[in-house]
Phi, psi and omega in degrees: 000140176234127175241140180195151178276343189267122175296329178294315178297319179296319179296318178297318178297317179298317180296316179295320179296316179296317180299326183260000179068035182252134178272121180226138172268128181249138176226123176271104186218165171277115184295344180276338184247353182296144179275087181297118181292145182293127173045054186258339189233143177283331181224134174233130186231133172236117182241116177046047179252061190253037180254015177274140171294162178306319180290321176292324178299320177301317178296314181298312181294326175297319177296319179297318177299314183297319187279346179280131178291153172304134184083355182288159184264130174251132178231127176231132176231129180204188179259149174265169177304332178299341179301332179298331177291318183283320180061032184258024179137168177088180183289156179259358182261125181306320184293347179267353182269149188263145176234162177303316180299315180301313181292321177297318179296322184281326188229018181295341178277354176284167177257166179051040181289126175231128178236125181237126173252136180208156174238121181203165180278131176230158176222096184241061181090190188285339184258354182226087180215132178118189180299134186220148177254110189240160174222139179229143177234136166231141182198160177247135178290135180297000000 
C-alpha cells in the first residue's frame, strides 16, 4: 500500500510499479488524518516526506508506529538541517528537517535502531538533484 497526498507522486508510483510488475494499492490521502490500521504492515517506509509541521509529524509518526506489526521494519529517509546549505531539494523550514536526536527520541524504544547520516549527490527527479545532506533510520518495532 502507498499513501501520499500528491497526485504527481501517486502517478510516479503507479508508473514504477507497472514498470516493475509489482501490484500496489495506492491511496491519495492526508497522512496526518489517515486512519492507520492497527498492526497491519510488516514494513512502513517514509521517504523524504518532511513537509509536516512538528505537531503533524507527531501525528504521522504515531500512525506509522500503530500500523507497523510487532517485529516489523521501519525505514525513514530524510534531510538533515545541513540540507539548507545545499538547497538541492526538500523543505526550507529548519523544524521540518530530521536530526539524529529527533529520530532517537521518537523511535528509541524500537530494537536494532540504525541511524546513518551522509552527504552525497542524488538525482530524484526535477526537485531533488545535487549534493544532499541526508539521514536514514531503520529499526524494528518491539
